[in-house]
Every structure is written in structure tokens, then in C-alpha cells.
C-alpha positions in Angstrom: -48.5 -64.0 0.2 -49.2 -60.4 -0.7 -47.0 -58.4 -3.0 -46.7 -55.0 -1.5 -45.8 -51.7 -3.3 -42.2 -52.3 -2.0 -41.8 -55.3 -4.3 -43.9 -53.8 -7.1 -42.0 -50.6 -7.2 -38.7 -52.4 -6.7 -39.4 -54.5 -9.8 -40.5 -51.4 -11.8 -37.3 -49.5 -10.8 -35.1 -52.6 -11.5 -36.7 -53.2 -15.0 -36.2 -49.5 -15.7 -32.5 -49.8 -14.9 -32.3 -53.1 -16.8 -33.6 -51.4 -20.0 -30.8 -48.9 -19.6 -28.1 -51.3 -18.6 -24.7 -50.1 -19.9 -25.8 -46.5 -20.3 -25.2 -43.7 -17.8 -26.7 -43.9 -14.3 -30.3 -42.8 -13.8 -31.1 -40.4 -10.9 -33.8 -41.6 -8.5 -35.8 -38.5 -9.3 -35.7 -39.1 -13.1 -36.6 -42.8 -12.6 -39.5 -41.7 -10.4 -40.8 -39.2 -13.0 -40.5 -41.6 -16.0 -42.1 -44.5 -14.1 -44.7 -42.2 -12.3 -43.7 -43.4 -8.9 -43.4 -41.4 -5.6 -39.8 -40.0 -5.5 -39.4 -40.6 -1.8 -40.4 -44.2 -2.1 -38.1 -44.7 -5.1 -35.1 -43.4 -3.0 -35.9 -45.9 -0.2 -36.3 -48.8 -2.6 -33.1 -48.0 -4.4 -31.3 -47.8 -1.1 -32.6 -51.4 -0.2 -31.5 -52.6 -3.7 -28.1 -51.0 -3.2 -27.7 -52.6 0.2 -28.5 -56.0 -1.3 -25.8 -55.4 -4.0 -28.3 -55.3 -6.9 -27.7 -51.7 -7.8 -24.8 -49.3 -7.5 -24.8 -45.6 -7.0 -22.6 -42.9 -8.4 -22.4 -39.5 -6.8 -22.3 -36.2 -8.5 -24.1 -34.1 -11.1 -24.1 -37.0 -13.6 -24.5 -39.6 -11.0 -27.4 -41.9 -10.2 -28.2 -45.6 -10.0 -27.4 -48.5 -12.3 -27.6 -52.3 -12.0 -24.5 -53.8 -10.4 -24.8 -56.9 -12.7 -26.2 -57.7 -16.1 -30.0 -57.9 -16.2 -29.8 -61.6 -17.1 -27.9 -62.3 -13.9 -30.4 -60.7 -11.5 -33.6 -62.7 -10.7 -37.0 -61.4 -9.7 -36.6 -63.3 -6.4 -33.5 -61.2 -5.6 -35.3 -58.0 -6.3 -38.4 -59.0 -4.3 -36.3 -60.2 -1.4 -34.3 -57.0 -1.3 -37.4 -54.8 -1.7 -39.6 -56.6 0.7 -36.8 -57.8 3.0 -38.0 -61.4 2.2 -40.3 -63.2 -0.3 -42.9 -65.4 1.3 -43.1 -65.7 5.0 -44.4 -68.9 6.6 -46.3 -67.2 9.4 -46.0 -70.1 11.9 -42.2 -69.9 11.5 -42.0 -66.1 11.7 -44.9 -65.2 14.0 -46.0 -68.3 15.9 -49.5 -68.0 17.3 -49.1 -70.6 19.9 -45.8 -72.2 21.1 -47.4 -75.7 21.5 -49.0 -75.6 18.1 -46.3 -73.6 16.2 -43.1 -74.6 17.9 -40.4 -76.4 15.9 -41.1 -79.7 17.7 -44.9 -79.4 17.3 -46.8 -81.5 14.9 -48.6 -79.2 12.5 -50.2 -80.6 9.3 -50.6 -77.1 7.8 -47.0 -76.0 8.0 -45.8 -78.3 5.2 -48.3 -76.8 2.8 -47.0 -73.2 3.5 -43.4 -74.4 3.2 -44.2 -76.1 -0.1 -45.9 -72.9 -1.3 -42.9 -70.9 -0.2 -40.6 -73.2 -2.1 -42.6 -73.0 -5.3 -43.0 -69.2 -5.2 -39.2 -68.8 -4.7 -38.5 -71.3 -7.5 -40.7 -69.3 -9.9 -39.3 -65.9 -8.9 -35.8 -67.4 -9.2 -36.5 -68.6 -12.7 -37.3 -65.2 -14.1 -34.6 -62.5 -14.7 -34.8 -58.8 -15.2 -33.6 -59.3 -18.8 -36.8 -61.3 -19.4 -39.0 -58.6 -17.9 -37.7 -56.1 -20.5 -39.8 -58.0 -23.1 -43.5 -57.2 -23.7 -46.2 -58.9 -21.7 -47.0 -61.6 -24.3 -43.4 -62.8 -24.4 -43.1 -62.8 -20.6 -46.3 -64.9 -20.4 -44.6 -67.5 -22.6 -41.3 -67.2 -20.6 -42.9 -67.9 -17.3 -45.1 -70.6 -18.7 -48.6 -69.2 -18.0 -51.1 -71.5 -19.6 -53.8 -69.6 -21.4 -52.0 -66.2 -21.1 -53.3 -63.4 -19.0 
């Protein structure tokens, strides 16, 4: 699994909105400036998050984006899935190399490892909310249970 800038920027934008939950909407441009992200990229990411129902937009001079639910109700998995259009792909399921080796009825001893990894990644991402990511790094390390810190 590789986390691309889509997921990274999606989380940065979402945490930005989580920290301002309940206040007036943030423009994509202002969010991009504050977080030092490319404005065009931020617009595209916010569109993906809106389509997934994670953010809402308000038009007009005082418009912008805000979370559609409370930060404690939105998981990292939801943001990554919306930003990346998925979380972890099991390559043999999505892009089979060989129909005999990768087909649904084929016996593949590797596939269960990838599926177990996908499940564990999704479980971890599902266990962390945007509200938790508004804390400082040391607190997040404890929240996600990283032994020995970072």
C-alpha cells in the first residue's frame, strides 16, 4: 500500500475543517494557503470529499466548505477512501496478472496475506477519527497504540 498525496492532502484538509467544526465555512483557497497546499489540488480533493458526503459546501461570498458531520463521527478510513477512491487494493483482485493464477477459483497462497493486510489496515484507519487527529502528535501516538512512539 502506498499513501499518495490524494490521501495525505485529504486528511490535512479534513483535519483543518475538523479544527474549525461549528464555525463558518472555509474557502478552498484559504484552506490551501493556511495548510500550504496546491489550491487546484485542494479543490479537487474537497470535491471528492463532498461527493462522499464528508464535507458540505456553501456558495457565496461567505461560503466555503465544512464537515458534514462532527469530527468524532468521521474516520480516517472514510477520508482516505474518499480521497484515494479506495484504501488498500488487493492487486490480484483488482488487476489480475494471470486468469489461471489470479481468478476467483484459482488457488493462490499469497492472496490471503494481502486480504488480511487489507482488513488490518482498514480496521486501523476505521479506529481513528478526525477528532483524534486534532490532538498533538504525542497524543495521537497513544491513541493509535504505537508502541515506542515515533
